[in-house]
Residue, then its C-alpha position, 0 to 999 in steps of 0.5 A: m546218179y539221180s533219176f526218176y521215172l516219167d511215163n514209165s521211162r527212166v530219166d537220168l538228171w545228170e544226162t539231161s543236165m549235161f545235154r543242156v549245158i553242152s548245148l548252151f556252150a555250143i550256142l555261145i561258141a557259135t555266136p559271133v562276138t560283135g559289139v566289143a569295142e573299148t573306145m571310139e578310136d577302135l571304130v572306123k567311120r565311113d559314109g556316116r556309119y561306124y564299122t568294126a576295126r577291120g572296117n568290114e562290119l557295121f558296129t553294133g555294141v557298146v563303147s566306153g572311154p571319153d564317149r560312152g554309149s551304144f551303136k546299132e547297125g553302125l549308128r549311135h543309138g540310145e543313151w550317150t555321155s561324153f566326159y572331159e579329161n578331168g572326169q566331169v560330164k561334158n554332155r548327155g543325151r540320147y540318139l535314135a538311129g544316129q540322130k540326137e533326139g530328146l533332152w540333151s544337157g551340156y556342162y562346163r569342165s567345172g560340172q556347172l550346167f551350160y545348156r539344156g534343150a531338146y532335139k528332134a531328128n538332130q535339130k534343136d527343137g523345143s525349149w532351150v536355156s543356156y548359162y554362163e559358168d557362174d550360173t547366170l542366164f546366158y539365153q533362153g528361148a525355143y527352137l523349131l526345126g533348128k531355128e529360133t522361134g518365139e520370144w528369146t531373152a539373152f544377156n551379156p556376161d555383165g548382166s546387160v541385155w544382149d540385143y542381138k539375141t533378145g526379141v521375137f524370132e520367126a524361122g531364125v530371123k529376129v522380127s521384133d525387139 
């Protein structure tokens, strides 16, 4: 076929190319196929981690279906999105080693924003806002390590102030109106 000379030696391109193709094929065959799961139902949860359907290997890979995202060593890791039966997004955010981390958003079945806020190590941490389905404000405030902190404002569905959740909070306890 095609050949050339390199350092006074004949090199056959066909032979060289086929060797590379066969080597790559051998590597692909030898690589175990982990990470193939269609939905969460294809996994087994044990001791807070997810395993393959046979239940003997920690799952690393991607799932689809109503809950879509990836796993690393049996823990949710990376971007995740959950959907309602009608196809609308239910919530969206990121996991880091099995814990919610960063900005998360939740939605009503209609697609209207329900809440938006941040998590740190699986606890609400930072600014949060929530709305009624008609897009009117339900509450807004901040969390620190999962507890309300600072000034909070909240409203009943009729627009009146919700006294229980309006005021200044420290470590989740209302300290003043």
